[in-house]
C-alpha positions, 0 to 999 in steps of 0.5 A, spaced: 497 131 213 489 133 213 485 131 207 482 138 204 475 138 201 475 144 197 470 149 197 464 149 191 465 153 185 471 150 182 466 150 175 470 157 174 464 161 173 465 167 169 464 174 173 460 179 170 460 186 172 453 189 174 452 196 170 446 200 168 442 196 172 444 189 169 449 184 169 454 185 163 460 180 160 460 173 159 466 172 155 472 168 159 478 172 160 483 172 166 483 166 170 483 167 178 486 161 182 485 158 189 491 161 193 492 154 196 491 149 191 492 153 184 485 151 182 481 155 177 476 159 181 473 164 176 474 168 170 473 175 169 470 177 163 473 180 157 468 185 154 469 192 155 464 196 159 460 202 157 462 207 163 459 213 160 452 209 160 454 206 167 455 214 170 449 216 166 445 211 170 448 213 177 447 220 176 440 219 173 437 213 176 441 213 182 441 220 185 434 220 184 432 214 187 437 215 193 434 222 194 427 220 194 429 217 201 432 221 207 438 220 211 433 216 216 430 211 211 437 210 208 440 208 215 434 203 216 435 200 209 443 199 211 441 196 217 436 191 213 441 189 208 446 188 214 441 183 217 440 180 210 448 179 209 448 176 216 443 171 215 447 169 208 454 170 210 456 162 210 456 163 202 461 168 203 465 164 207 465 159 202 468 163 197 473 167 202 477 160 203 479 161 196 483 167 197 487 164 202 484 167 208 483 162 214 476 162 218 479 167 223 481 172 217 475 171 213 471 173 220 475 180 220 473 181 212 466 178 212 463 180 219 467 186 220 464 189 213 457 187 215 459 190 222 461 196 219 454 197 215 450 196 222 455 201 225 453 206 220 446 204 220 446 206 227 450 212 226 445 215 221 439 213 226 442 217 232 446 223 228 442 225 222 436 228 221 429 227 217 430 230 210 437 231 206 440 237 209 444 236 215 445 243 219 452 244 221 452 249 226 453 254 230 449 260 227 453 266 227 450 273 227 453 277 222 449 283 224 448 288 230 441 287 231 440 279 229 437 280 223 442 277 219 446 271 220 450 265 217 451 258 218 453 251 214 449 246 211 451 239 208 447 236 202 448 230 198 453 231 192 449 229 185 455 225 183 458 218 183 463 215 188 468 211 185 471 206 190 477 202 188 479 197 193 485 193 194 485 185 194 486 183 201 479 185 204 474 183 198 468 184 203 470 189 208 473 194 203 467 195 199 462 195 205 466 200 209 466 205 203 459 203 201 456 204 208 457 212 209 456 214 201 449 210 201 447 214 208 450 220 205 445 219 198 451 218 193 451 212 188 457 208 188 461 204 182 465 199 186 471 196 183 475 191 187 482 188 185 481 183 180 485 177 184 480 176 189 474 179 185 470 173 185 468 174 193 466 181 191 462 178 186 459 174 190 457 179 195 454 183 190 449 178 188 447 177 195 446 185 196 442 185 189 438 179 192 436 183 198 432 188 194 432 194 198 438 198 194 435 203 190 436 202 182 443 205 181 445 206 188 451 201 187 454 198 181 460 193 180 466 193 175 470 186 174 476 188 171 479 194 168 476 201 169 478 203 162 476 210 161 471 211 167 476 216 171 476 220 164 469 221 165 468 224 172 466 231 174 466 235 180 460 232 183 463 226 183 469 223 188 474 217 188 476 213 194 482 208 193 485 203 197 492 200 195 499 201 194 502 208 194 505 207 187 498 206 184 495 211 188 500 216 185 498 214 178 491 214 179 491 221 183 495 224 177 489 223 172 489 229 168 481 229 168 481 228 175 486 234 176 482 239 171 475 238 174 477 238 181 475 231 183 476 229 190 480 223 191 481 220 198 487 215 198 488 210 204 495 207 202 499 201 204 505 204 209 511 201 214 507 201 220 511 200 227 510 197 234 514 201 239 516 197 246 517 202 251 524 202 255 519 201 261 517 194 259 521 188 262 521 181 259 518 179 266 512 184 265 505 182 262 506 188 257 512 184 254 508 178 252 502 183 249 507 186 245 510 179 242 503 177 241 501 183 237 507 183 233 506 175 231 498 176 230 500 182 225 504 177 221 499 171 221 493 174 220 491 175 213 498 172 212 501 179 213 497 182 207 494 188 211 495 195 210 495 196 217 500 190 219 506 191 223 512 192 219 517 195 223 518 192 231 522 197 235 525 195 241 530 197 247 537 194 245 537 191 252 531 187 251 532 186 243 535 179 244 530 177 249 524 179 244 527 176 238 527 169 242 520 170 244 517 172 237 521 166 234 518 161 239 511 164 238 512 164 230 514 156 231 507 155 233 504 158 227 501 152 222 501 154 215 497 151 210 490 151 206 486 155 210 480 149 210 485 145 214 484 143 221 489 147 226 491 152 220 493 158 223 496 162 217 494 161 209 497 163 203 498 170 200 492 171 195 495 170 189 502 167 186 503 174 183 503 177 190 507 171 192 513 173 187 512 181 189 513 179 197 519 174 195 523 179 191 522 185 196 524 180 202 530 178 198 532 185 198 531 186 205 535 180 207 541 183 203 541 188 209 538 185 215 540 178 218 534 173 218 533 171 225 527 166 224 526 163 217 519 159 217 521 155 210 527 152 214 522 148 218 519 145 212 513 147 207 506 148 208 502 143 212 497 142 207 495 145 200 499 145 194 506 148 195 507 147 187 501 152 185 499 155 192 502 162 194 505 160 200 510 164 204 512 162 210 513 167 216 520 171 216 523 175 222 529 180 220 533 184 224 537 190 222 542 192 227 543 199 225 536 202 223 539 209 222 544 207 217 539 202 213 534 206 209 531 200 206 528 198 212 524 204 212 523 204 205 521 197 202 514 194 205 514 187 204 506 186 204 506 179 207 508 175 213 515 179 214 517 184 220 524 187 222 526 188 229 530 195 230 533 196 236 534 203 239 538 206 245 533 212 247 526 213 246 526 219 242 530 215 237 525 210 237 520 215 235 524 218 230 525 211 227 518 210 227 517 217 223 522 215 218 516 211 215 514 217 212 507 217 214 503 211 216 496 208 218 498 206 225 503 205 230 502 202 237 506 204 243 506 198 249 508 201 255 506 201 263 508 209 264 502 214 262 508 219 262 511 215 256 505 214 253 503 222 253 510 223 250 510 218 245 503 220 242 504 227 242 510 225 237 507 219 233 501 223 232 504 227 227 506 221 223 501 216 224 493 216 222 492 212 229 496 210 235 494 204 239 497 205 246 497 198 249 498 196 256 495 190 261 489 194 263 487 195 255 488 188 253 482 184 255 478 189 250 483 192 245 481 190 238 489 190 236 494 194 232 491 192 225 483 193 226 480 200 223 474 201 227 468 205 224 467 210 229 475 212 228 479 215 223 482 210 218 488 213 214 494 217 215 499 222 212 505 222 207 506 215 204 499 213 207 496 217 202 494 223 206 486 221 206 481 219 211 476 213 211 471 211 217 471 216 223 464 216 224 460 222 221 466 224 218 466 219 213 458 221 211 460 228 211 466 226 206 460 225 201 456 231 202 457 238 200 458 243 205 455 250 203 455 257 207 448 260 208 447 267 209 440 270 211 435 272 216 434 267 222 427 265 219 430 264 212 436 260 215 431 256 219 427 254 213 433 252 209 436 248 215 430 244 217 430 246 224 429 252 228 434 258 229 434 262 234 431 269 232 427 266 227 419 267 227 416 263 231 409 260 231 405 262 237 400 257 239 394 257 244 395 249 245 401 247 249 406 244 245 407 238 249 400 237 248 401 236 240 403 229 237 409 228 234 406 228 227 402 234 229 407 239 231 411 244 227 418 246 227 418 253 230 411 252 234 413 256 241 410 257 248 412 263 252 411 262 259 408 266 265 414 269 269 417 267 276 420 272 281 426 268 285 426 269 292 431 267 298 427 262 300 428 259 293 435 259 294 435 256 301 430 250 299 434 248 293 440 248 297 437 244 302 434 239 297 440 238 292 446 239 298 449 244 294 451 250 299 456 253 295 458 260 298 456 264 292 449 262 294 449 262 302 455 266 304 453 274 304 460 276 305 464 272 300 458 273 295 459 281 296 466 280 295 465 276 288 465 279 281 457 278 282 457 283 288 451 279 291 448 272 292 446 269 286 441 263 285 444 256 283 444 255 275 441 248 276 435 252 280 434 256 274 434 250 270 429 247 274 425 253 275 424 254 267 422 246 267 417 248 272 414 254 267 414 250 261 412 243 263 405 241 262 404 236 267 398 232 265 399 225 261 400 226 254 404 225 247 411 227 251 413 220 253 420 221 256 425 227 257 432 223 256 437 229 256 440 236 255 444 239 250 448 245 249 447 248 256 449 254 258 449 259 264 450 266 261 448 271 266 447 270 274 440 270 276 440 274 283 435 274 288 429 279 286 430 277 279 424 275 275 425 269 269 421 267 264 422 261 259 421 260 251 420 253 249 420 252 241 420 246 237 427 246 234 428 239 231 424 233 229 427 226 227 422 220 226 426 214 227 420 209 226 421 206 232 416 204 237 416 203 245 414 196 249 406 198 248 407 199 241 406 206 241 410 209 235 415 215 237 419 220 234 425 225 237 423 232 238 429 237 240 426 243 244 430 250 244 429 253 251 431 260 252 431 263 259 431 271 260 430 276 266 426 282 267 431 286 262 430 281 257 437 279 258 438 271 256 440 268 263 440 260 260 439 256 254 439 249 252 436 244 248 431 239 251 430 232 248 424 228 248 420 222 246 414 224 243 408 219 241 405 219 234 398 220 233 398 215 227 399 208 229 406 204 227 406 201 220 
């Protein structure tokens, strides 16, 4: 047996809350134990916080300081925080071993959490404007003359986001909620699950040491939440991760219901993995399926809200699959996560161990046990007397339609149940018996089966992984939520949504419809709205530096008449000889009645009208958005373009020569001699600042 050198911190510090700008608590209360050895790691504090003071601090200091920054600045600070934590991550790994997590398990929690910070920092930089108003178009005309329009904006709530997290991911759980709320400009009060709160406490100490978080933007509660939920109002929000039963209890808080406080839940669920009937034991997908099931049982000792609880396989191959799974499970070394060769650690606490063993026993009364890890002996290292070890266990339910328990009882540990099925639609129906889950996996080689399965499964699952040999080399797996994609699910899974890229940021913003003239809506939204008053300038807008350019600054170009020679020349240059441009007879019989110019010629001709060719502040054109060809341009038509500065975003970036630059979006309208709009689009450019980089 490997001799284990225990991590530091066995002097059992008293964990303090960080509320109202200071650390609070010092009287030792509940002892928190190392999951593998039972050694006391830390103790919670016994004092009761003043949550009224904490909320006042967040609503005053937190809101004011966060809104003194804009979306872009908050994104930059988030990136700097992520870089700081990356440099100090080993301190978190040392604490994480106490939770029973192996180094690989901790990587998901620690590096995954830091990676989420980086992801939202990048998202904010790319997708969000300067300022604290996000315009959510399109603008809708509400009058016949175009003088009355409407649109939507999103602004930061002036309240507090209360984040209540589960025990299984003490780092990622806090950071994946904190990142979008911080970018959105909403202060947070984070409450980690008590059993592993020492790791979140260590994280909080590092985040405060970073020094870039505005005062009041993040507070930490160790222990109970007391009357916190009773003090919230309609500007606040609550997000919860944990059991469905606890979610129901919290959601039913009388104050939350009375004040309409948004409540988002991500709850544990009976997730499924479905082996499609086209996959045989000789196919690579068969091994991929077996590997995925065992990985989800082993990683974090199965303590993942996304772990595979039900394994659905065609009855004809269920025995072969069971043998494959048992063979893989036999190679899983269980023990103290600090030990050499250990692949699976204990559960996070002895309380969790008792819960898992009780639930597993209830399933074993209606299912057969086909792999019992405890039969091969206890853990390879650690202290089996005091540690929270549960060995991996695989069950078989021969009659899944008649056995309600396999669809109702979730064992939150290294336990999965094989459910044989006879028909693929039967498998999808069995997956739906879980009453809503976070994720389902479908392993198949057949695209038609995949399409059918996803259409059916998407109703009941928040995320669906389709796995085959092609996707396998890059697949992040069944159990890994990713920042750009929604994490949540219907029904039993809570009905909420987390992550999902910009959607998660919007969760902490208030959407409002705004009505008025285009000029007023432009001022409110912080970007030019077509039809608003423009600023005609004698200086070409492309000659303006970023910091000199004003929203609404506009150029109306000279005119150009389109000739047959233009069409012929463009066709020869581009190789586009589509009949509408060159076949007089066919064009005459078309809906246009005659030959028309290439749409991309109109685009190119418009650029020729508005581009200022000499070197200047415009450094590069890197794309077009929202391009539409609205009316045909015929031979003999005369076109004219209007170029208007629509939006500016200073990302505080510089090029290789040290020139600081911002992103400018230009609205382009191309009209014909009758003042009819024939084409419209946005042009994105990099524009230099006159002032030097800081």
